[in-house]
N, C-alpha and C positions, 0 to 999 in steps of 0.2 A: 504493498500498499504505500502511496506516495502522498507526502502532506506538505502543503504552502503554509506559511504564518505570516499574518501581517503585520508589519513593522513601521514606526515612523522614519522617516528621512531625517538624520541631524545635520547631514552635511553632504555636498555634490562637489567632485572633483573628478572633471573629465566625464569619463564612464565609470566612475567608480561611486559608490556612496557608502556614508557610514548609517547604519540605521539602528533603532533602539526597538528590541523586544521588551520592554517594559523592566528596564534597569540592565539586560545585557545587550552590549553595542558588539555588532559584526560591519565590517566592509563586505560590501556586496557589489555584482558586477549588475551595472546598469543598462547594459548591453542589448536588451531585449525589449525595453521601455523608453518612450520620448517625454519630454518636456516634464523632468521631475526636479522640484525644488526642495529644499529643506522646508519641514513641515507637511509635506505630503505624507500619502501612506500609499505602501506597496506590498505584494504578496511575494514573500522569498521561498523560493525552493532551491535547494541545494548551492546556495551562493550566489543565485541570480535572481533581481527583481524581474518577476515573470508578468504581473498586472500592476498598474494601479487603479488604488480604492479610492472610494469616498472616506473620509472619516467616520462618517456613521458605520458603512460597514463594515470598516475595520475595527472598529471598538464593539462593535454587535458581536463580532467572531471573537474578538479576545475576552468578552464577556462570559460568551460559551464555553469556552476551552477552561477560563476560571471554575464556572459552574461544575465541570464535568471533573475536574481536579479536587473539588471538594467532595464528589461523591465517591470518588475514588479513594480518598482519604478516610471518609466514613466507614468503608466496607473492606479496610486494610486490618 
């Protein structure tokens, strides 16, 4: 199964961007997306931003991930 994670773009330098996954920062390739600026949200898969997301969609997805994490911890 493949999983892509929403992340906020902190910095753009050429075709590279620094993104934040809620405290975890990582450099990713921006080769597959256009018109990305700090403050934008992107969907990241294996080190590549593969899609630009609206802030609302990104935050909704992150909230679902957080909810799933809580359920997993309750069942552990």
